[in-house]
N, C-alpha and C positions, 0 to 999 in steps of 0.2 A: 279410339282405335287410330293407329298411325296410317298414313296414306299407303305405306308399303304393305302393311298388313291387309288393308282393304283390297289392294291390288292382288295380293296373294289369295284372298278368299274368292274373289271373282275368277281368278285364273284357275283355281282348283276346281270350282264348279264347272267352268268351261271345259277343262280337261276331263272331268268326270263324264260330261256329256259325250265328248269325243270317244272316250273309252267304252261307252255303253254300246249295246247292240243297236242296229238300225230300228229295231222294234221299239226300244225304249224312247229313242228320239222321236219316233213317229207318235208314240203315246203322248208325249209332252206337247208336241205340236197339235195333236188332235184335241187335247184339252182346251187349248186356246181357240181353236177353230170351232169346236162344238159350242162353247159358251157364246161366242160371237154369233153363231147361227140362230141363237134364241134371243137375240137382242130385243126384238119387238115384244116378245112375251114378257121378258123381265122389265122392259120399259113400261109396259101397260100396268103391271102389278105395282111397280114403285110409284107411279103417278097416281094410281088409285089410292094408295095409302097416304100419299102427299095430300090428296084431296080429303081423305077422312080426317086427318089431323086430330087424332084422339089423344086426350090427356092421359097421364100415368094411371094405370090400373083401370082405365076406362076404354082400353084399346080393343074392344070386342070385335069390331069388323076387321081391323087390321090383323089381329091375331088369327081370326078365322080364315082370312085370305091366305096367310102363310101356312097355316095348318093344312088347308085344302090343297095348296100347291105341293106340299111335301107328301101328303097322303096319296095324291094322284101319282106320285113317283115311287109308290110302294114303301114309303117309310112307315114304321109303326109309331103312331102319334099318341102320346100320353098327355092329355089336356088337364088344365086346372091343378097343376102340381104346386106343392108348397103352400097350399091354402090360398092361391092366387088364381082367380078365374081366367085371366088372360095369359098365364104362364104355361109353357108346354115344353116337352122334350120329344123330339122325333129321332128315331134310330133306324139304322139299316145295317145288316151284316151280323157277324158273331165273332167272338174271340178277340185276341189282341193283334195289333195295337188298337186302342180306342182313342180316336182323334175327335175332338169336339170343335164345333164352330159356333160362335155366338151370334145372335140376331136381336136387334132392338127395333122398336116401332112406336115409341111414344113421342108426342109433340110437346111444344111449349106454349103456355098460356099467353094471350095478348099479342100474338105475332101473326095474325091472319093476313096474308099478303098474296097478291097475284104473282105470276111469273114475269111480269113486266119489269124493266130495269129502272123503274121509278117507284117511290114509296106510294103504294096503292093498296089500301086495306080492303078486305073482303067483308062486306056487311053481313052480319048475322053469324059469322064464325068466331069462335072464342080462342082458337089456337092455330099455330102454324109450325111446320117442320123446320125450325131455325137451327137445328143441330143435325139435320139430315138423316134421322133414324129410319125414314121410309126407304132410303137407299141402303142403309145398314142392313135392315131386315131382309130385303130382297137379294142384295148382292151376296150375302152369306148363304142364303138358300141356294142360289145358283151354284156356288162352290160345292156345297154339300151334295147337291144333286149330281154334279159331275163325278164326284168320288163314288157316289152310290152306283153310277153306271159302270164304273170300272170294277167295283166289287161284284156287281151282278153278272158281268161278263166273264168273271174269273181271273181278271188281270191283277186284282188286288185281293188280299185277304185281311180281314179284320172288321172293325166296326166304325162307322161314321155316325156322329150324333150332331144334331142341331138343337141348340138351346134357345127357345123363344123367351126372351127376358124382358118383362115389362118395366115401366116406371123407372128408367135409369135417371131421369131428371128429378132427383130429390126423393124418390120413393124407395130407392135401394132394393129393387126387386131381386137382383142377383144374390143379395145377402141372405134372403130367406131361402133361396134355392140351395146356397152353400150350406146353410144351417141344417137344411133338411137332408143333407148327405147326397144330393143328386149328382155331385161331381166325383163321388168315390169310384175308383176304378178307371177314371179317365187318365190317359198318359200325357197328352198335350192339348191345350186349348188355344185356338186361333181366333183372333178378332181383328176388327178394323174400325176406322171411324172416318166419316167425311171430313174434309178440310180444304185448305186453299193451296196445298202443295203435296207432292208425293214424297213420303219419307217412311223409313222403317228403322228408326234409331231406337236403341234400348234406353228408355227413359222412365222416370217415375211420375207420380202425381201427388196431389195433396190428400191426405186423409181428412175426413170430413164428418162432423156430427151436426145434426140439425134437430131443432126442438121448437115446439110452440109453448110459449109462456102465457098462461091465462090468469089474469087478475080479476078478483071479485071484490066489489065495494058495496056502497049503499046509495041508492038513487034518492034524489031530492030535487026540488025546484032550484035551478041554478041561481036565481035572483031572489025568490021569495024565502027560501030556507036553505041557503048554502051551508050553514053550520051543521045541518043535519045529514049532509051527504059525505060520502067518502069515495073519491073518484078513482075508479079502476084505471082510467086513462092516466091519472097522475102516477099511478104505480108503474105503468108501462114507460112513461116518459122519464121517471126517476131512474128506472133500470137502464134505459138507453143512455142516459147521461153518465151514469157510473161506468158502463161498459166503454163508452167513448173516452172517458178519462183513463180507463185501464189500458187502452191501446198504446199509450206512451211507454208502458212498462211491460211490453211483450216483445218477443224476439222478432226480428225483421221479416221472418218467413210467415208470421201469423196473418191470417185473413179472417175478419169478422164482418158479417153484413146481416141486415135485418130489414123486415118490412112490418108495419103495423097493419094487421089484417082486419082488426075490428077496434075502432076507437070511440064507439058510441053512435047514437042515431040522431041526436038533435043537440044543438049548442045549449039550449035552455034546460036540458035534463042532465044532471050529473050521472055519467055512465056507471052502472053497477057491474059492467063487464067490459073488459078490453083484452086484446090478444096481440102478441108480437111473435113473429116467426124468425128464428135465428139460424144462421149457418156459422160454424167456426171451422177453420181449416189449418192444417199444419202438416209438414212432411213427415213428422215423427209421431207415431201413435201415442206414446206415453205423454209427450208434451200436449198433444191434442186433448187427452183426458184431463190433464191439469187445467188447461184453459177452460174447458167446459165446466169444470168444478168452480172456477173463479166466476164464471158467468152466472151460475146458479146462486152463488153467494150474493152477487149484485141484485139478483131477483129477490132473494130473501130480505136483503137490506132495504130494497125499495118498498116492499110490502110492509115491513116494520115501520118505516118512516112515514108512510101515507095511510097507515092503519087500514090496509087492505089485506086480502089473502091471495096468495099465489100458488099455483100448481103448474107443473110442466109435463109435457109428453114428448118423449124422444120420437121423432118422426123417422129419421134415418141416421145411419152411421156406416162409413165405408173406410176400408184400409187404403193406404197408398199402394200404387202398383209396384210389384217386385219384378224388375226386368231380368231377362235371361239373354245374355249377349249372344250365345251360340245360336239360339233360335232366331234372334234378330238378324244375324248374318245370313241365314238361309232365306228369310223373307226378303231382305234387301237384294240379294242376288236374283231372286225370282222376279221381283218388281223391276229390276234393271233389265231383265230379259223381256218382260212384257212391255215396258216403256210407259211414258206418261200419257197425257191427254192432249190431243191435237184439235185445235179449233178450226171450224170453217170460216170463211170470210164474214159470213153473217154473224157467227158467234163472236168473232173478234170485235165487231161493231157493238154487239151487246155488252161484251166485257168492258169496252171503253166507256160505255154509258154507266155501267155499274161503278167502275173505278172513279168516275167523275163525281160520285156522291160521297166518296170518302173525305173525311175532314181531318186535318192536322197531322197526317202521316204521309211519308213518302210511299208511293204505291210501287209494288214490284212489277217487273216486266211481265206482260201477259204471257210471253213465251215460256216462262218458268213452269207453266202447267205441263209442258212437254218433257220436262226434266225430272229425274229422280235425285233428290238431295243426297249429297255425300254422306257416307256412314260416319256418324259422330256419336260417341257414347256420352250421354248426359243424364246421369242418374237423378239429377235434381228435378227435371221435368218442368212442365208449365204450371199455370196457376189454377188449373181445373181439378176436379175430383171425379171419380167414376167408381161404380160398384164392381167393375171388373177387378178392382184392387183386391177385394176379398177372394175372388177366384184365384188370383195369382199367388196367394199365400197357401192354397191347398192343392194346386196343380200347376206345373210349369206352363206359363202363358206367354204368348207373343202377340204383338199388335202392330198396326201400321196405319198410315193415313194416305188418302189419295185426293187429288185435286178435283173435288166435286163442285167447288165454288171458284169464282173468279179470283185469281191471285190477289192477296191482300184483304179478302173478305173476312170479317170477324164472325165467329160463331155467335149464335143467339142474336142475330141481327135480321132485319127485314131483307137485306141483300142475300143472306144465306138461304132464306125461304125462297126467294125469287129464283136464284140459281138452281136450287134443288128441284124446281119444277120445269127445268129445261133439259135439252140434250146435253148441256155441259155437265149437269149432275149425273145423268145416266151414263155418260162416257166414263166419268170417274168411278162410278159404281162397277162398271165392267172391268176396269183395270184391277179393282180390288178383288172381284170374283175370280179372275184368272190367276192373280198372285196367290190368293189363299188356296185355290185348287192345286196349283203347282207345289206349294209348300206342303200341303197334306199328302200329295203324292210322294214327295221326298221322304216324309216321315214314315209312310207305309212301306216304302221299298228299301229304306236304309235304317234298320233298327239301331245302329250305333249312334245316329243323330239323337234319338230319344234318350239313349243311355248317357251320352255326354251332357245333354241339357238337364236331365234329372240330377246328375251329380253336381252340376253347377248350381242348380236351384236349391238343393239341400244345403250346400255350403252357404249360400246367400241368406237363406232363411234362418239358419242356426239350429244346432242340434236340440236345443231345449224348447223350441217354439211349440206352442199349443194354440191352435186357433180358437178364439172366443169372439163372437159377433158383438160389435159395439152397440147393437140394438137390444142386447139382452134377450129376454124370452118373449118380448112383445109380439103379438100377431101382426101380420102385414097391415100397414096403414092404408087400407084401401080407400079411405075417404080423405086422404091428405090434400087433395086438390079442391075439396069442397070449402 
């Protein structure tokens, strides 16, 4: 988008506010004030989920907390949807439009960290919220509750839905919900994500497929009778070697990474079982499928060469995000109205300590947390993947990021966990809640915005598109973290 067009968008929204009645202006102001008035309530809930730090498909307490919060606000909660115990849909109202807000709440393994600005693990904990999903879940609930209040008072007509979506981190929870048809009839989906800056740019992501390759061999004494063994670990290592050679002959956008999850139990026992967990990513769905096919050939070749047997299980598969610029323009204007995150003097000192732990990169100014990044259309997106991608291909979808972490903080880091357990994280969450609520309000009160977005979305998706989940017909991988 050009600077002139961005100016025009902001100007038009500003003029539309001026043209509205005093009552409408009062409602928009009231949305922000009311969400702020519940700061302590939402802070407590977010920090409770931060403390739970439950892994994908095991977020029982986190899911229950959010369900209870919404149920107490008169939402009709349907739990255990799509064959996933921790997935749920909460709805209020009736008729059109149907606006949905997404909520996540799973943590990442191996990142149990205190909220202190130094690396300080929490003994006895297996996970931490290094991607800020505790903030994601609660901030989205706050926005949904605000819209519910407006529907209940008669100021809005339609339906607000909150989708509680588990296991975003590699478990592809939303994909099963899409496959189940739970998003049918929804007009627009709104989501957000914690980050280190405030932005609402239309961008894509990488499509992703993940699988566990399991090799089976023959045990034997590694010294006494090595000729009688066939090492499953040899199969894994041979596969990894071939895939690493394959990297030279893939497109620059390709991303492949793996971990050996089981390589045997003792050096003097030839392992009869070994497992490697692979991710492959690419911005194009068709190329992603071709890459995955090449990786399975490497697995087959490795098994053949080591006289072992291999099988694989697809764990997850997600589409790339399909951006809708007209929706992003609305979100950006609302975020600009709300403003960024302002630090206290104490928080500035905390931020400086966090930034002092960064290595090898120039750190951005702490004051950037107060700003909203300029509107820039970048359909290439970053290097991450998300199961929101699948939703974006079945419903017009819009997202954003707010500064819940100190500027420059990397996601999936101990620094992100620490920031998410402080007021810095909570303040960023509140920016997101207010921005989403204002965006939903715009969509409820201006039907032409939905029509424009839907037309743009259909064009971007293509007339012959038919959604097919990359995971096929497999049931939810509820044990993928085991």
